C-alpha positions in Angstrom: 36.4 57.7 0.7 34.6 55.7 -2.0 33.0 53.5 0.7 31.8 56.6 2.5 30.3 58.0 -0.7 28.6 54.7 -1.5 27.2 54.5 2.0 25.9 58.1 1.7 24.3 57.3 -1.7 22.7 54.2 -0.2 21.2 56.2 2.6 20.0 58.8 0.2 18.3 56.2 -2.0 16.7 54.6 1.0 15.3 58.0 2.2 14.0 58.9 -1.2 12.3 55.4 -1.6 10.8 55.6 1.9 9.4 59.1 1.2 8.0 58.0 -2.1 6.2 55.0 -0.4 4.8 57.3 2.2 3.5 59.8 -0.3 2.0 57.0 -2.4 0.2 55.6 0.5 -3.5 55.1 -0.2 -6.5 55.0 2.1 -7.1 51.4 1.1 -3.8 50.3 2.4 -4.0 51.6 5.9 -4.9 49.2 8.7 -7.7 49.4 11.2 -9.9 52.4 11.5 -7.2 55.0 11.0 -8.5 55.6 7.4 -12.1 54.8 8.0 -14.7 57.3 7.0 -15.3 59.7 9.9 -18.1 58.7 12.2 -21.3 60.6 11.5 -24.5 60.5 13.4 -28.1 61.4 12.8 -30.9 59.7 14.7 -33.4 60.0 11.9 -31.0 58.6 9.3 -30.0 55.7 11.5 -33.6 54.9 12.4 -35.1 55.2 9.0 -32.4 53.8 6.7 -31.0 51.1 9.0 -34.5 49.8 9.7 -34.3 48.1 6.2 -30.6 47.9 5.3 -27.2 49.1 6.5 -27.2 52.9 6.9 -24.8 53.6 4.1 -22.2 56.2 5.1 -23.0 59.5 3.3 -19.3 59.8 2.2 -19.9 56.9 -0.3 -22.0 59.0 -2.8 -22.0 62.6 -3.9 -24.6 65.0 -2.8 -26.5 64.9 -6.1 -26.9 61.1 -5.7 -28.3 61.5 -2.2 -30.7 64.2 -3.3 -32.0 61.9 -6.1 -32.4 58.9 -3.8 -34.2 61.0 -1.2 -36.5 62.6 -3.8 -37.6 59.2 -5.0 -38.2 57.3 -1.8 -41.6 56.1 -3.1 -39.6 54.0 -5.6 -36.6 53.1 -3.5 -35.1 50.1 -5.2 -38.5 48.4 -5.6 -39.9 49.5 -2.3 -42.0 52.4 -1.0 -39.8 54.0 1.6 -41.6 57.3 1.7 -41.1 59.5 4.8 -42.9 62.5 6.1 -41.6 65.8 4.6 -39.7 67.0 7.7 -37.9 63.7 8.2 -37.0 63.4 4.5 -35.6 66.9 4.5 -33.6 66.3 7.7 -32.1 63.1 6.3 -31.4 64.8 3.0 -29.6 67.7 4.6 -27.5 65.2 6.7 -26.6 63.1 3.7 -25.7 66.1 1.5 -23.6 67.7 4.3 -21.5 64.5 4.7 -21.5 63.4 1.1 -18.5 62.3 -0.8 -18.1 65.7 -2.5 -18.4 67.6 0.7 -16.0 65.4 2.7 -12.4 66.2 3.5 -11.6 62.5 3.6 -9.5 61.2 0.8 -11.5 58.1 0.2 -14.7 60.1 -0.2 -12.9 62.5 -2.5 -11.7 59.6 -4.6 -15.3 58.3 -4.9 -16.6 61.7 -5.9 -13.8 62.2 -8.4 -14.4 58.9 -10.0 -17.9 59.9 -11.0 -18.2 61.8 -14.3 -19.9 65.2 -13.8 -23.0 64.3 -15.8 -23.6 61.1 -13.9 -25.7 60.6 -10.8 -25.3 57.1 -9.5 -28.0 56.0 -7.0 -26.1 52.9 -6.1 -22.7 52.9 -4.5 -22.0 49.8 -6.6 -22.4 52.0 -9.8 -19.5 54.3 -8.9 -16.3 53.7 -10.9 -14.5 53.8 -7.6 -16.5 50.8 -6.3 -16.0 48.9 -9.5 -12.3 49.5 -9.4 -12.0 48.4 -5.8 -14.0 45.2 -6.4 -12.9 44.2 -9.9 -11.1 41.1 -8.6 -14.4 39.7 -7.1 -16.0 37.2 -9.4 -19.7 37.1 -10.0 -19.9 33.8 -8.2 -18.6 35.3 -5.0 -21.3 38.0 -5.0 -23.9 35.2 -5.3 -22.8 33.3 -2.3 -25.6 32.9 0.2 -23.9 34.9 3.0 -23.2 37.8 0.6 -26.2 37.9 -1.8 -25.2 41.1 -3.6 -22.5 43.8 -3.9 -24.8 46.1 -1.8 -24.3 43.9 1.3 -21.1 45.7 2.5 -21.3 44.2 5.9 -20.9 40.7 4.6 -17.3 41.2 3.8 -16.3 44.5 5.5 -16.4 43.9 9.2 -16.3 47.6 10.0 -18.7 48.8 7.2 -21.3 50.1 9.6 -18.6 52.3 11.2 -17.4 53.5 7.8 -14.3 51.2 8.0 -13.7 49.6 4.6 -10.0 48.9 5.0 -8.8 45.9 3.0 -7.2 44.4 6.2 -10.6 43.9 7.7 -12.2 42.2 4.7 -13.4 38.7 5.3 -15.2 37.2 2.4 -17.7 34.6 3.5 -17.4 31.1 2.0 
């Protein structure tokens, strides 16, 4: 009888532990594209933004950040990236619609939640979420020739252009 009770207790402990691990699962620990940001598409966004840099997924910043970025395209990180009014409005609507604070995806929600209400970061690298996710990366790694800066997502995240930032796909260039 004692062996049967001990065996039942062991099964119960195993079930509780497994359930806890499943509930604690985080976006960053899933493999492949199962936890990638959802694919989004807008021809204007892709054409205009990706002509100079990676078209950053809208789910990486809150709506207020995208509005601020799009309202200041004449001073876009040291460049004049001005667009005609109709194109700028279309891209802004698209970015806001799929922004971190309008996304049902947990990763985007975490990004949005990490930003204090009074803050409007215009760089993904300014978000507390980004900093927490990359805190183990030394400044020397960011300066490597094949990386250049923390804004160069595709240097390390093989699926970044598809919204896949899973740790399993990270390959830091030497």
